[in-house]
Every structure is written in structure tokens, then in C-alpha cells.
N, C-alpha and C positions, 0 to 999 in steps of 0.2 A: 154383336161381335161376329164377324167373318169366320167361318169354320172350315170353308172350302177354298180351292185355290183355283186360278184360271189363267190360261196361258194362250197366246197365239203363236204360231211359228211359219216361217216360210220354208215349208218342206222342200228339200232339192230333190232333184231327179235321182233315181237309183238308191232310193231309200223307202223302206216299208214303214206304214203308219202303225207301228206296235213297237214294244219295248223287248219282246221276247220272240224268237222264231228257232224252228229246228233246222231252218236253211241258213246257208252263209251268206247272208244279206247285210246291208246297212241298216240299223236301227235307230229309233227315235234317241235311245240312251247313248248313242255315238255323237249326239251334239253337245257342245260345250256348254252344258246348263245342269245344274243338280236339283232333277225334278223331285218332288215329295214322294213318299211311297203312296200307292193308289192312284198315281196319274194314269190317265188313259186318254186315246183319241177319240174325238166326236165326228163322225161322218168321214171315213177314211178316204185317202187318195191312194191309187195303186201306185206300184214302185215307179213306173215310168212318168206319172204325172207329177205336178209340181204345185207350189202356192199354198195358200191359206188352210191351216189346219189347226182346229180348235182342241185343246187339251185342257183336262180338268180332273179334279178329286171328286166331283159330284156327280154320281152315277144317274141322278135323276133328269140331267140335261139332255141325255140322249132320247129318251121318252117325250120330253116337253118340245124339243126341237124338231124331231123327225117322225115321231109317231103318234102326235097330236091331232086334233081335228083342224087346226089352222096351218094351212101350208106356210112354209118358210122359202125364200129365194136363195138360190145359190148361182153364183154367175162364173163363167168359165171364159178365158181368152184362149182361142182355139187356132192354132195354124194347120192348115189342111193344104194337101196337094192341088193344084191347078187353080185357076180363077173360077170362082163360083158364080154362076149367072143367078139372076134375080129369080128365076122360076123354081130354082132349087132351094133358094133360101125360104121361099114360100112354103115348099113342101115341108122344110123343117118347122117353120112356125105353126102349120096347121097341124102336125103330127104325122109321125112315119112309123112302119112297122119295124121292130128291131126283134132279134132272137132272144128268147128269155128262158126259163127253167123247163126242162124237160122237151126241148125242141119246139117249144110252142112260140108265136108271133106275139109280142105285146105292142100295141099302138100307143106312143108316147103322148102325153097331153100336149095342147097347144102351148107355145113358148116363145119368149122374145128373142130375136136373132137379128143382128145388124152387122153389116160389114165393116171392119176396122182399118183405117188407112195408116194410123199411128199407133201401133201397139206399145212403143216405148212410153206413151203416156200413162199406161196402167201398172208398169212394173218397174222396179228400181234397177234390176240387172239387165238393162236394156243392151248392154254392150255384149251379153252373151248369145242375144238372138242371131239364129243363123236363118238366112233367107234362101228357102229353095225356090228355084225358079221353073216354071210359073207355081204361084202360091196364093193363098188367100187368108186373111186373119178374120175371124169372126168372134162376136160377142154373144155368147149364149146363156140366157138366164132360165133356170128351171125352177120348179116346185117339186120335183120329185127326183129320186136318184137310184134308179135300177142299175145292176150290175154292168160296169163299163158303159153306160148310157151313152154319154155324149160320143165317145168314140165309135159305137155302133151307129148312132145318128147319121155322124158326117161319113162314115164309110157307106151306109145305106143309099146315100146320094151319089156314091161315086168319088168321094174325096177324102181318102184315108187321112186320119189324123198324124201330124209330125210332131205337134207339141201341145200339151194341154195345160193351162195354168188356173186353178181357181183364185179368183182375185177377190171374191167377197162372199159372206153368208149374211144375208139381210143386211144390216148396216156396219158389219164387222168386215174390215178390209185389211189388205196387206199393209196398208199404211207406211208405204216406204221400206218395208223390211227386206233385208238382204237374204238370200238363200242360207239356211242355216240358222237365222237369227231368231231369238226367243224374246217374247214381250209378255210380261205378266200384267195382267188387268185386275182391278177390283170387281168383286161381284157384282155390285151396282152397274158399273160400267158395262160389264160382259152381257149382263141380262136386258139392260135398255137396249144396246146395239143389237141384241138377237130379237128384240121385240117379244121376250116371254117373262112370265112371271112365276116365282116358286110357289 
């Protein structure tokens, strides 16, 4: 019998990935859904980022997904200022130095980066897309998640982030969810798509 519950949401912009805050901000509890007690977010998105967020009452998932020995992929659709030349995409793929804790520099691990011509094929709210000119859309897939890593990576090559949307964690995707929409998954479906075992 399933004892824990699992949810995916399309987190809107201008909302923090938590239920409680001392600041005057939009919270997950403001969504039109009655989450059970003990629900928490796995792998947060900052206030200005949007897209796929996993919520569960199972505290073991964080350790299994992000602290285990097997890396798990996360993919982000990123809109940046200016047109990104191939040489800079190669820099991102190979690994780039970003600021880290205590003013240290961390070199990111190699990752997958591709230029995207039609971002609307990845998200349901394509009508909300704002196109800055000139700009580029990139699809970046990582197996690590340092603080604001994707934003720091694109800024490091001279292309500040204008929009950041997480579209997947392993095989778990937005699946056409509109911003603010919640979908409950069974434990079996969630674990299978995340490629983890309890």
C-alpha cells in the first residue's frame, strides 16, 4: 500500500519553492491544490525560474535523487541575450568556471548544450514567451546543480539569462502542464520516471 504521495507542478515565475517564508512572496501553498501535511519540494527552483518541480511527502527522495552515487539529469530551456556562437556553446559543453561558495571558482562538469529554434515545442504556455532581440534559446542538460548554476554558466560566456524553464528531471517532464498546474503521480510511476529505487 502506498504511504507517500508524489506531485509534479509547473512552478510559475515569481513564486518560491517552499510553503513557508518570512518574506512577502508567493508560496507553493498559494497554488489551487490541497497538498497533504509534510509535502516538500525536491530540487528547488529560484523565484525567477519556472518549470518542473517535484513535491513529495517522502523525505528519502532528496537523498536518492540528488545525493546518491548515480547522477540524474535535469534539462533546462534557457533564453539568453544575444545570439550565441558555436564557440561559446562548446565552452558550456566542456565546462566553465563559475563563482561558488566563499568567492571560490568552480568548474562545471561537461554537459549537453544545444541551440533550440522552436522553444514552443517544449512548453505548453508558448503564448507567454517574450522574444528579446537579439536572443538565443538553449537546451542545457546537467547532472549537477550548484547554486544558480545555469544562470552563472550563461552569464559566464557573456549571455545573461532572460528566462529559465526546467523541462525535465530524468524521464519526468512537464507533460503539457500549464503554469500553476499540479499533477499527482503514483509512487511506481514517479520512481520509474526518476530512475530510482527505494
